[in-house]
N, C-alpha and C positions, 0 to 999 in steps of 0.2 A: 678481225675476230678469230678467223681460222688459224692464224699464226699464233695467237695467244693460247687458245685451248680449243682445238677442234672437237674433242669429245664433249665438252660442255656445251658448245654450240649445237652439236648433233642432238644431245639430250633435250636442250631447250626447244629446238625446232620440232622434235618429235612430240614433246609434251604439249606444246602450245598449238601447233598447226597440223600435227600428225604427218609431218614430212619425215620420212625415214631414210631417204637417199637424196640429199640436197644437190648432189652432183648432176642429177638428171634435169635439174631446173636451170634456167638462164641465170647467170651470176647477178644480174640486176634484180631479178625477182627474189633471190636469196638475200641480197642486201636489204631489200625492203622488208622482208620478213624478219631479218636479224635486227634491224633498227626498231621494229615494232614490238620487240620483246619487252616484258615487264622490267622495271628497274631492279626487282629482286630475282631476276633470272640468274642462272649460274654464270653465264658469260659476262653479263653486265656487272655483276658483283665482282668478278675476277678483274675486269678492266678497271674498276674503281677501287681495287685493293680493299674490298669490304669482306669481312668474315661473317658478319651478321646483317640481316636486312634492317633498313632504317626504322621500320615499324617496331621491331623488337628493341632497338636501341632507345627509341622514344619511351616505350613502356618501361624499360629498365630504368631510365632516367626519372620517370614519374615515381617508380617504386623507391628509388634511392632518396628522392626528396621527401617522400612520405615517411620513410624509415628514419631519416635524419630529424624530421619534425617531431616524431614520437620520441626519439632518443633524447632530444633536447628537454623533454618533460621529465626525464628520469634523473635520479641522483647522479649517475655516471655522466649523463649529458651535461648537467650543470657544472660538473667538475672537469669535463673534457676527457673522461676516461672511456675506454672501450667503444670507440665509434663504430657504427654499423659498417658492414662490408659493402663496398660499392659494386653493384651488379654490372654497371657500365664498364668499369675497369676490368672486371673479370671477363666480360665478353670481348673487349677490345684487346687487352694485354695478356689475358690468361692468368692474371694475378691481381690482387688488390693493392699491391705495393705501389707506393708513390715513386715518381722519378727521383733519383738522387739529386740533392741540391748541394752545391759546393759553395762555401763562403770563404772569401779571402780577407785577411786582415789588412793587406796593403796592396797597392798596385804592383809592387815588386814580387810579392808572392804569386800574384796572377801571372805575371810575365814568366816567372820561373816554371810554373806548371805548364804554361802554354808552350814554352820552348821544349820542355821535356816531351810533351804530347806530339808536337810536330817534328820531333827529331833533331832539335837544335842542340841538345845536350845529352 
């Protein structure tokens, strides 16, 4: 954890345990304290490559589903126009855009693009 982000670990230890200088404690004691940190602590979120706590993602998912259900009841929803913005995508990706989907007409088209991407042509 120290190698990943020492400052985040120091902040978490200070916030949770009021430990302001972890270097004065035995390493095993610091390890126990570090493992006992909450899942939404700075260091654990960084280790898990999370930008947003799980609780917030769950709430955003609930909001997305509710918004989608309400949208389905509107004229736009019945026609498939103007879908609501996904809060989960905004939190995770920073935008509501969907991932690009590429469709190939044949296996030959796929192979040509594949060769171009990996440097074959």
